[in-house]
N, C-alpha and C positions, 0 to 999 in steps of 0.2 A: 554559582552555579547559570552555566550559560544556558541559553534555549537550543533548544534541538535545531536542526537545519531541517527546514521541506522540501519537500521535491515533489511539484503538483506533478502528477499523474495526469495524462494525454486519456481527450475525448472517448477514443477508442482504447477497450486494455484486449489486441487481438493481436494475429500474427503480424500483420505490417504494421505496429509501433514499438512491438516487444523489444526487438534488437538496442534502439535508443535509449526505453526505462532499461534493459538491463544493464543498460553504460553507468545510465546516471546510477544505477541503487549502486554500482562496485565502486563510484565516484565518492561517495557520501557511507563507504563502509570502513566502520570503526568507532562510529561515534552515533548520538541520539538522533534519531532522525524522526520527522512527521509526513508523511505522505497523505496530500492534499488531493481528496479522491471530490472536489466539487464539480469538478469539470466532466467526471466521465460518464459516458452515456451510454458505453455500449461494455461488455464485460464477457470475455469466451473465455475456455478451458482454459489452451492456453494462460490467460492472464492470470487466473485463478493460481495457475503453480506455480505463474513468477510470483508473486505477492505470499504464498504459504511459504517459498520456499527463504524471500527476504525475511519474513516473522522467526524461522526455524535460523538463519544465517545470524540475523542482531541478538537470537535468546543466546547460542554459541558464543558470542560475541562480547554478551552479559552488557548488549547497549539497548537501551530500550528504540523500542518501533510503535507507534502508535499511528494508526489511520483518522487522519484528522478532517473534520467535514466530509462525510460523505453522500455525495448523491442519492436520490432516491433511484436511481437506474443501479448504482453500482451493488448499493445492498439488497437488491429485486436479484440482481445477477449473483451473489453470492448466497443468498440462501437457495435458488433456482438449483445451484450447482455442489449442496449439501454444507456449505460451509457455517458453522455455529458462532452467532456472534461474537462470544470469547474468545472463537481462534485467532480474530485481530481488532488487537485495542484500540478502542476510540477513545480519541483525546478528546476534555470538555474542553469547548470552547470556551470557558469565560476565564481559563485558566492562562 
């Protein structure tokens, strides 16, 4: 079994970065994907919508999508915006 592709999320998941992030997500569709959240410093509402849409899309495609190494800012932003932890599966860093 091959390893999932990894997409590094930008430092700012806000309107200025979302078009590029959306394009990168679209290019990875149809295969397992890990979203590397280690560099995220700021998360806006539209960034959360993009992440939740990606989760739903990958689920509909029967492909796994996981959050890898989420930064404290990313986890805090998700929590502040009401996203439950189980909504975005977090990859075990030791796998």
